[in-house]
C-alpha positions as CSV (number, residue, x, y, z in Angstrom):
1,M,166.0,152.4,93.1
2,S,169.0,154.4,94.2
3,T,169.6,156.2,97.5
4,S,172.9,157.6,96.2
5,A,174.3,160.9,97.5
6,S,176.9,160.4,94.8
7,T,176.2,161.8,91.3
8,E,178.0,159.0,89.6
9,T,175.3,156.6,88.6
10,T,175.5,154.4,85.5
11,R,172.2,154.1,83.7
12,T,172.7,151.5,81.0
13,I,169.5,149.5,81.6
14,P,166.4,151.7,81.0
15,G,164.6,152.5,84.2
16,V,167.2,151.1,86.5
17,D,169.7,153.1,88.5
18,L,173.0,151.2,88.7
19,P,176.1,151.8,90.8
20,P,179.2,153.6,89.4
21,A,181.6,151.4,87.6
22,G,184.6,150.3,89.6
23,A,186.0,147.7,92.0
24,Y,184.3,147.2,95.3
25,Q,185.4,145.3,98.4
26,I,182.8,143.4,100.3
27,D,182.5,144.8,103.8
28,P,182.3,141.9,106.3
29,A,181.0,144.2,109.1
30,H,177.9,145.0,107.0
31,T,177.5,141.7,105.2
32,D,175.7,138.4,106.2
33,V,176.4,135.1,104.6
34,E,173.7,132.8,105.9
35,F,172.1,129.4,105.1
36,V,169.0,127.5,106.1
37,A,168.5,123.7,106.1
38,R,165.7,121.4,107.2
39,H,166.1,119.5,110.5
40,L,164.1,116.4,111.3
41,G,161.9,117.2,108.3
42,I,159.9,119.6,110.5
43,S,161.9,122.7,111.3
44,K,164.7,124.8,110.0
45,V,168.2,125.3,111.3
46,R,169.9,128.6,110.4
47,G,173.6,129.3,110.3
48,R,176.1,131.7,109.0
49,F,179.8,132.0,108.0
50,A,181.5,134.7,110.0
51,A,184.8,135.1,108.0
52,F,184.9,135.9,104.3
53,S,186.2,138.3,101.7
54,G,185.4,139.3,98.2
55,T,185.3,141.7,95.3
56,V,182.5,143.0,93.1
57,E,183.7,144.5,89.8
58,I,181.0,146.8,88.3
59,A,181.6,147.2,84.6
60,E,180.5,150.1,82.4
61,D,178.2,147.5,80.9
62,P,176.7,146.1,84.1
63,L,176.0,142.7,82.3
64,V,179.7,142.0,82.2
65,S,180.3,142.8,85.9
66,S,181.8,140.0,88.1
67,V,182.0,138.8,91.7
68,E,184.6,136.7,93.5
69,V,184.1,135.5,97.1
70,T,186.2,133.3,99.5
71,I,184.6,132.0,102.7
72,E,186.5,130.5,105.6
73,A,184.8,127.1,106.0
74,A,185.8,126.8,109.7
75,S,183.9,130.1,110.5
76,I,180.6,128.2,110.2
77,D,178.3,129.1,113.1
78,T,174.9,127.6,113.9
79,R,174.8,128.5,117.6
80,S,175.6,125.0,118.6
81,E,179.2,124.1,119.4
82,D,178.6,120.3,118.9
83,R,176.8,120.8,115.6
84,D,179.4,123.2,114.4
85,A,182.2,120.8,115.2
86,H,180.3,118.1,113.2
87,L,179.8,120.4,110.3
88,R,183.6,121.2,110.2
89,S,184.4,117.4,110.2
90,G,184.9,115.0,107.4
91,D,181.2,114.2,107.4
92,F,180.4,117.6,106.0
93,L,182.8,120.5,105.1
94,D,186.1,118.7,106.0
95,V,187.7,122.1,106.8
96,E,191.2,120.7,107.4
97,A,191.4,119.4,103.8
98,H,189.2,122.1,102.3
99,P,189.6,125.4,104.3
100,H,187.7,127.6,101.8
101,L,184.4,127.8,99.9
102,T,184.6,129.9,96.8
103,F,182.3,131.6,94.4
104,R,183.3,133.1,91.0
105,S,180.7,134.6,88.7
106,T,180.5,133.6,85.1
107,G,177.6,135.8,83.8
108,V,175.0,138.4,84.7
109,R,171.5,138.8,83.3
110,H,168.9,141.5,84.0
111,T,165.5,140.0,84.7
112,R,163.3,142.9,85.7
113,G,163.5,146.2,87.5
114,D,166.2,146.0,90.2
115,R,166.5,142.2,89.8
116,F,169.4,140.2,88.2
117,E,170.5,136.7,87.9
118,V,174.2,136.0,88.5
119,D,175.5,132.7,87.2
120,G,178.7,131.3,88.8
121,E,180.7,128.4,90.0
122,L,180.6,127.5,93.7
123,T,183.3,125.2,95.1
124,V,182.5,123.4,98.4
125,R,184.7,120.6,99.7
126,G,186.7,120.6,96.5
127,V,183.7,120.1,94.3
128,T,182.7,122.8,91.8
129,R,179.1,123.1,90.6
130,P,177.2,125.8,88.6
131,V,174.8,127.9,90.7
132,T,172.6,130.9,89.9
133,L,172.0,133.7,92.4
134,D,168.8,135.7,92.4
135,V,170.1,139.2,93.1
136,Q,168.2,142.4,94.1
137,Y,170.2,145.6,93.8
138,L,169.3,147.9,96.8
139,G,171.1,151.1,96.0
140,T,174.2,153.2,96.3
141,A,175.2,155.6,99.1
142,R,178.1,157.6,100.3
143,D,179.2,156.8,103.9
144,P,180.3,159.5,106.4
145,W,183.9,158.8,105.6
146,G,183.6,159.5,101.8
147,G,183.3,155.9,100.7
148,D,180.9,154.9,97.9
149,R,178.9,151.8,98.9
150,I,176.6,149.5,97.1
151,A,174.2,147.0,98.6
152,F,172.3,144.0,97.3
153,T,170.7,140.8,98.5
154,A,171.1,137.4,96.8
155,S,169.7,133.9,97.3
156,T,169.8,130.5,95.8
157,E,169.0,126.9,96.8
158,L,171.5,124.1,96.6
159,D,171.4,120.3,96.7
160,R,174.2,119.7,99.3
161,E,174.7,116.1,98.1
162,A,175.9,117.5,94.7
163,F,178.9,118.9,96.6
164,G,179.7,115.6,98.4
165,L,177.9,116.5,101.6
166,T,176.0,113.2,101.8
167,W,176.1,112.4,105.5
168,N,172.7,111.8,107.1
169,Q,170.9,109.7,109.7
170,A,167.6,107.8,109.2
171,L,164.9,108.6,111.7
172,E,162.8,105.9,113.4
173,T,159.7,107.7,112.4
174,G,160.8,107.8,108.7
175,G,162.7,110.5,106.9
176,V,166.2,111.8,107.7
177,L,167.9,114.1,110.2
178,V,169.2,116.7,107.7
179,G,167.4,118.0,104.6
180,K,169.0,117.6,101.2
181,K,168.3,121.2,100.1
182,V,170.1,124.2,101.6
183,R,169.0,127.8,101.0
184,I,171.7,130.4,100.8
185,E,170.8,134.0,101.8
186,L,173.2,136.9,101.3
187,D,172.9,140.5,102.5
188,V,175.9,142.3,101.0
189,Q,177.4,145.8,101.3
190,A,180.6,146.6,99.4
191,V,182.7,149.8,99.3
192,R,184.5,151.1,96.3
193,S,188.3,150.6,96.4
């Protein structure tokens, strides 16, 4: 599905309109990097990272495209100053020793329609693990200033303990304070350089 006002659309996968090849910069003003974790085993806590940058390289063959993103760990925001301070501490992200989270793609697969899987390496707290993002391409458009923009959503689920984020607290009623699984949800808009 393409909402492009631009006539440059690469169509290398049958039935799928794809963005023009080129380098795109992620637009932080129109991008959300969010996460969801279980709290007390009964509800969800949502948070986001406010500061990040990245590039998306769309290749002529879209399956050799790539993504690189750097996130400022200290920009974590869960709408609770005390919780955010704890998440920045050595119990969790340890932002003084590890100021950035990074993602670098290693492969792209077309799954169906406008859906793709992007394999990559995520580094959190100095620990690098493979992850796969489920990506939906939303389209291409030209903004009022002449910029060509692409948009997509992406999500994945991580085991935070695999990245050394093992702090927890047992509850009197059984279970633990913080869930092991964290869902990552991305809404991304990028503009061609």
